[in-house]
Structure formats: C-alpha cells, structure tokens
N, C-alpha and C positions, 0 to 999 in steps of 0.2 A: 474333735475325735479324729479328723483326718490328719492333724499334725502328729498324733500318736502313731498312726499308721506309717507316715513318712519316716519318723524316727525309728520305729521298729524295723522297717525295711532297711534303713541305713545300717543299723547295728547288726542285723542278720548277714547282710552282704559283707560288712567289715569282718565279722567273725569268720565267714567262709574264706576271705582273703588271708586272714591270719593263719587259719588251719592249713591252707594251701602253701603258704610261705614256710610254715613249720615242716610240712611234708617235704618241700624242696630241700630245706636245710638238712634233713635227715637222710634223704635218698639221693639227692643230686639229679633227679629227673628234670630235664629242662622244661618239659611241658607244664610241670607244676609251677615253675617260675613265671612263665607267660600267663598262666591262669591266675596266679595270685596278683600279678600286676593288673590284669584285666579287672579282677574283682575289687581291687583298691580304687581303680578308676570309676567303677560302677558305684562304689560306696560314696565317692566324691560327688558323683552325679545325683545320687539320692539325697545327699546332704544339701546340695544346691537346690533340689526340688523342695525340700523342707524350708530352706531359707527363702526361696522365691515365693512359694504359695502360702506360707504361714506367717513369716516374720516381716518381710519387706512390704511397703505399700504397693498398691497396684500400678503406680506410675513407674516403678522400676521393674523391668522385665528381664529375667535371666533365661528365657526360653532358648535362645540360640546358644548360649554358653553351656546350658545343660545338655543339649543335643550334641554339641561339639565334643564335650568330655566323654559322653557315651560312645560316640563314633570313634574317637581315638582309642578308648579302652577296647572296643571291639576289634579295631584294626591291629592292636598289639596281640590279641589272642589269635587272630587270623595269621599274622606274621609267624607266630610261634608254631601254629599248626602246619603251615605250608613249608617253611624253611628249616624248621628244627625237627621234623618228623624223621623217625628212624626207618 
C-alpha cells in the first residue's frame, strides 16, 4: 500500500511540474520556470523514495541521495525567488 502512495505522490508532483512549465511557456513568467524546475526535482526525489523504500533491498540506502535532490530542488526555487523577483 505504501508503494502506491509513493507512486501517487510522484505522479501528482510531476503533474504540477508539467502544469507550471506549461504556464511558463505561455506567459513567460520566470517564477513559473523556477517553480517547475523545483517540482521536477521533487518528483525525482519522490521517485527515488519509491525506488529506495519499495524496490531496492535494505542493503542499498538512497537516503542521502534523496535528501540531496530535495535540497537542490529547494535551492533552485529559493534562487528564483530571491534573484528573479520583480
């Protein structure tokens, strides 16, 4: 059951990223670009969570990689908020 929750979370975050990217393409608002990149990174992090906790054996731990991807995605959004604000 938890694998289904991980996959659902991944698909929802990925759909949000796609919608944000589509909004950026239509309007050209730079904040939408940074937000979509962040959401794609968070989708990757959720996918790694599914892979780590559901598919891989316990001997393989992706804990640090998952948190690194989440941190980079968050830093991208912070960069966009601070340096691209109007």
